[in-house]
N, C-alpha and C positions, 0 to 999 in steps of 0.2 A: 627449567629453561623452555621457552616456547618453541615449538616446531614450525609454526607458521604464523602469519598475521592475516587478518581478515582483508580480502581483496574487495570483491564485488558481491553484493546480494542480487541474485538473479531470480526473477519471478516468471514461472511458466504462465502462459495465457493464450487465448485464441487470437488476439489482436495486439501485437507488441507496441505499434505506434500509438494506438488509442490509449493503452494503459500507461505508456510513457507520457503522454500528453496530460493524462489525469494527474500523475504525480509531479509533472512540471508545474501544473496549477497549484499544488500543495506545497512543494518544496523549492520551487524556483528552478531555474535552469532550462534546458530545452533538449528535445529528443534529437538523437544523431544516429543515422543508420545508413548502412550500404546496401542492405536488402531488407525484404519484409520478414525475415526470420529472427532478427536480433536487433534490438534498439537499446542504445545506451542513454542514460539521462546524464547530460553534461552541464557543468556550470552551477551546480548547487553545493551547499555546504553539507558536509557529512560523508558517510559511507557511500561509495559508488553504488548505483542501482542500474540494473540491466533487465531487459524484458525479452523472453524467448518464446518463439512460436511453439505452441503445443496443441496441435489440432484436436487431440482428444481430451483436452483439459477439462477436469471435473472440479469445480470449486469445493472447498470443504464445507461440510455442514455444521455451522456453529450457531448456537451452542447445541451439542449433541453428546449424550452419554455413550453413544455407539461408536463415535468416530472422533478423531482428533482434528484440531484446527490446523495441523500440519506446522504452521508457524504464523506469526503476526508481526506487524511493525508497530512500534510505539513511536508516536510523533509528539514531541513537546510543543505545546502552544501556550501563549500567554493568557488568552481569553477563550474559554471553551465555547461560549455562545457565538462569538464571531467566527471562530474556526468551524463550528458546526455548520453555520450558514454557508460558508465557502465550500466545505467538503460535499455538502448535499447538492449545491449548484453544479459542481463538477461531475455529479453522477454517482455518488456513493449512496448506499442504502443503510439506514440504521438497523443494527442488529440487536440492540438491547434498549427496549423502550423504557425500562425502569432504571434509568441512570442519572437522574437529576440531582441526587444527593451525593454523588461521588465526584472526585477530581479527575475522572477519565470517563470516556464514552467510546463505544464500540461500533464500528460501521464495516460494511463490505465495500471494497473498491469495485469498479465495474467488472472485474473478472471474478469477483466473489472472494478474494483474500480478505481475512479480518484485518482491520486497521484500527488502532486505539489513538485517540487524541487525548493527550495527558496534560493537565495543568498541575503537575506535581513539583 
């Protein structure tokens, strides 16, 4: 028997509105906020996302044998090349240059969190 159900995935970041705007460009929806410390992404399909101000945020170093990536988001896409063009235009950075033969590619969002585009 489950004790709980997944509510919202919250990402720490230095600029919640900017990161929510990035994910709105990827997933749809729009940022909603009452102050600068917390922004919800509303109106998209899937698990709720929120973005929380973390002034001392240090992004994970991926890939790194010395440290973990903490967590990452897998986003399902139909066409990797089209999705890659869009995610890069929104401000993501590629994290794995040797990824052309796979059905997924790894990027860092503007706050440094790993994000995988998956055509699986």
